[in-house]
C-alpha positions in Angstrom: 0.0 0.0 0.0 1.3 3.5 -0.9 2.5 5.5 2.1 0.0 8.3 2.9 1.2 11.9 2.8 -1.1 14.6 4.2 -0.7 18.3 3.7 -2.4 20.1 6.6 -2.9 23.9 6.7 -3.3 25.8 9.9 -1.2 23.0 11.5 0.5 24.9 14.3 -2.3 24.6 16.8 -5.9 23.6 17.4 -7.7 21.5 14.8 -4.8 21.4 12.4 -2.3 20.3 14.9 -4.7 17.6 16.2 -5.2 16.3 12.7 -1.4 16.1 12.4 -1.2 14.1 15.7 -4.0 11.7 14.8 -2.9 11.1 11.2 0.7 10.5 12.4 -0.6 8.0 14.8 -2.2 6.2 11.9 1.2 6.1 10.2 0.8 9.0 7.7 3.7 11.2 6.7 2.9 14.9 6.9 3.6 18.4 5.4 2.7 21.0 8.0 1.7 24.4 6.8 1.2 27.6 9.0 2.8 31.0 9.6 4.6 30.0 12.8 7.7 28.0 11.8 8.9 27.6 15.3 5.7 25.9 16.5 5.6 23.8 13.4 9.1 22.6 13.9 8.4 21.7 17.5 5.3 19.7 16.5 7.1 18.0 13.7 9.9 16.8 15.9 7.5 15.5 18.5 5.6 13.5 15.8 8.8 12.1 14.3 9.8 10.9 17.7 6.4 9.5 18.8 5.4 7.8 15.5 8.5 7.4 13.3 6.8 9.3 10.4 8.4 11.8 8.0 7.2 15.3 8.8 8.1 18.3 6.7 7.5 22.0 7.6 6.3 24.5 5.1 6.0 27.9 6.7 3.5 30.1 4.8 1.0 32.9 5.4 -1.9 31.9 3.2 -3.2 35.5 3.0 -0.1 36.4 1.1 -0.1 35.7 -2.7 3.4 34.3 -3.0 3.1 32.1 0.1 -0.3 30.8 -1.1 1.2 30.1 -4.6 4.0 28.2 -2.9 1.6 25.8 -1.1 -0.6 25.4 -4.2 2.5 24.5 -6.2 3.5 21.9 -3.6 0.1 20.2 -4.1 0.4 20.2 -7.8 4.0 19.1 -8.1 4.5 16.7 -5.2 3.0 13.5 -6.5 3.4 11.7 -3.1 0.7 13.9 -1.5 -2.5 11.8 -1.0 -4.5 14.1 1.3 -5.2 17.8 1.8 -6.7 19.0 5.1 -7.9 22.5 4.2 -8.1 23.8 7.8 -6.5 27.2 8.0 -9.1 29.8 8.9 -9.9 32.7 11.2 -12.9 34.5 12.8 -13.7 38.1 13.3 -15.4 38.9 16.6 -18.5 41.1 16.8 -21.3 42.0 14.4 -20.6 42.3 10.7 -21.8 45.9 10.4 -19.9 47.1 13.5 -16.6 45.4 12.7 -13.7 47.1 10.8 -13.7 46.0 7.1 -9.9 45.2 7.1 -10.0 42.2 9.4 -13.1 41.0 7.6 -11.2 41.2 4.3 -8.3 39.3 5.8 -10.6 36.6 7.1 -12.3 36.2 3.7 -8.9 36.0 2.0 -8.0 33.1 4.3 -11.3 31.3 4.7 -12.4 31.6 1.1 -9.6 32.6 -1.3 -6.8 30.5 0.1 -9.0 27.5 0.7 -10.4 27.7 -2.8 -7.0 27.9 -4.5 -5.7 24.9 -2.5 -8.8 22.9 -3.1 -8.6 23.6 -6.8 -4.9 22.7 -7.0 -5.5 19.5 -5.0 -8.5 18.5 -7.1 -6.7 18.8 -10.4 -3.6 17.0 -9.1 -5.5 14.2 -7.4 -7.9 13.7 -10.4 -4.9 13.4 -12.7 -3.4 10.8 -10.3 -6.7 8.9 -9.9 -6.8 9.2 -6.1 -6.7 11.6 -3.2 -8.7 13.0 -0.3 -9.7 16.6 0.3 -11.0 17.6 3.7 -12.4 21.1 3.9 -13.1 22.4 7.4 -16.4 24.4 7.5 -18.5 25.0 10.6 -22.0 24.4 11.9 -22.6 28.1 11.4 -22.8 27.3 7.7 -26.3 26.0 8.6 -27.1 28.7 11.3 -27.3 32.2 9.8 -28.4 34.1 12.8 -25.4 33.9 15.1 -21.7 35.0 15.1 -20.3 37.4 12.5 -22.3 37.3 9.3 -19.2 37.3 7.0 -17.7 34.4 9.0 -20.9 32.4 8.7 -21.0 33.2 5.0 -17.4 32.0 4.5 -18.2 28.7 6.1 -21.4 28.3 4.1 -19.2 28.8 1.0 -16.9 26.0 2.1 -19.9 23.6 2.5 -21.3 24.6 -0.9 -17.9 24.3 -2.6 -17.3 20.9 -1.2 -20.6 19.5 -2.3 -20.2 20.8 -5.8 -16.7 19.4 -6.0 -18.0 16.0 -5.0 -20.4 16.2 -7.9 -17.7 17.2 -10.3 -15.2 14.6 -9.2 -17.6 11.7 -8.9 -15.9 8.5 -10.3 -12.4 10.2 -10.4 -11.0 8.4 -7.3 -11.0 11.7 -5.4 -12.8 11.7 -2.0 -14.4 14.8 -0.6 -15.4 15.7 3.0 -16.7 18.8 4.6 -16.4 18.8 8.4 -18.7 21.1 10.4 -17.4 21.7 13.9 -19.4 23.4 16.6 -17.7 25.2 19.5 -14.3 23.5 19.9 -11.6 24.2 22.5 -8.9 25.9 20.4 -7.0 29.1 20.3 -9.3 30.7 17.7 -11.3 32.3 20.5 -8.2 34.1 21.9 -7.2 35.3 18.4 -10.7 36.7 18.0 -10.5 38.6 21.3 -13.1 36.4 23.0 -12.7 34.3 26.1 -13.4 30.6 25.8 -14.8 30.8 29.3 -17.7 32.8 28.0 -19.1 29.6 26.4 -20.8 27.1 28.6 -18.6 24.0 29.1 -21.4 21.7 28.0 -21.4 23.3 24.6 -17.6 23.0 24.1 -16.1 20.0 22.3 -12.6 18.9 23.0 -10.5 19.2 19.8 -9.2 15.6 20.1 -12.8 14.4 20.1 -13.7 16.6 17.2 -10.9 15.3 15.0 -11.4 11.7 16.0 -15.1 12.0 15.0 -14.1 13.7 11.7 -11.7 10.9 10.8 -14.3 8.3 11.7 -16.8 10.1 9.4 -14.2 10.1 6.6 -13.5 6.4 7.2 -17.3 5.8 6.9 -17.4 7.6 3.5 -19.4 10.7 4.8 -19.4 13.7 2.5 -20.7 15.9 5.3 -19.6 15.2 8.9 -21.2 17.2 11.8 -19.4 15.7 14.9 -21.8 17.3 17.4 -25.0 15.9 15.8 -25.9 12.5 17.1 -29.0 12.0 14.8 -27.7 12.5 11.3 -31.3 11.9 10.1 -31.9 15.6 11.2 -29.3 16.7 8.6 -30.8 14.3 6.0 -34.3 15.8 6.5 -32.9 19.3 6.2 -31.2 18.4 3.0 -34.2 16.6 1.6 -36.3 19.7 2.2 -33.7 21.8 0.4 -33.7 19.3 -2.5 -37.5 19.5 -2.7 -37.2 23.2 -3.5 -34.8 22.8 -6.4 -37.4 22.0 -9.1 -39.1 25.3 -8.4 -36.0 27.5 -8.5 -35.7 27.2 -12.2 -39.3 28.1 -13.1 -39.7 31.1 -15.3 -42.7 32.7 -13.7 -43.5 33.9 -10.1 -45.1 31.6 -7.6 -48.9 31.8 -7.6 -49.0 33.6 -4.3 -47.3 36.6 -6.0 -49.8 36.8 -8.9 
């Protein structure tokens, strides 16, 4: 069997670092991507020692054009890569209309532009190779439009929509897609957004190790959409069925009767 090689973005902490630990425990070699080279190197060394896997560090700020191009090129040119964990992201605290536009633009650059370019590069490369896995980290707020910062919610809804459409495009190609929709998870993202993790009730907070373990189990089971905090996936299925039932009406060329 071919040795697995996963490229993980946002790998210096939180969800990305935990993916690195759990994939290394499964025997996967890794390429770790984030801005903080020091933290990446520390993590890489610990994983080499603990699991005997090969770990390479690729320091990059994915909001910068040249750095993003460097990582995209790695996905295209390194034929050993079998998996992309598209995890790098950020959140802006506060209401959309009250927040400064600059951090929102930076967030959208990371959450949408960078994720899209890397997903595109991986999809083309993996399709050409006849195999590969793309995991895009979205959020449950992709389904809940009335909370958090509206631009953040919209960015995660974009990730969900993109993943589902890529799955349609790549059907039969050997490329596996998964969108993971975490809820509140104990990571550093709260500190970076200027919000205390202690403001969220403990019963609503998932440990990051549990989140990634559930996400990988969902991937093993062939799930396109994994929502680790939802026990009854029939609820998601019903929601999606209702959405599907509306599709035939969307393309009609006249107003619904209630408007006439």
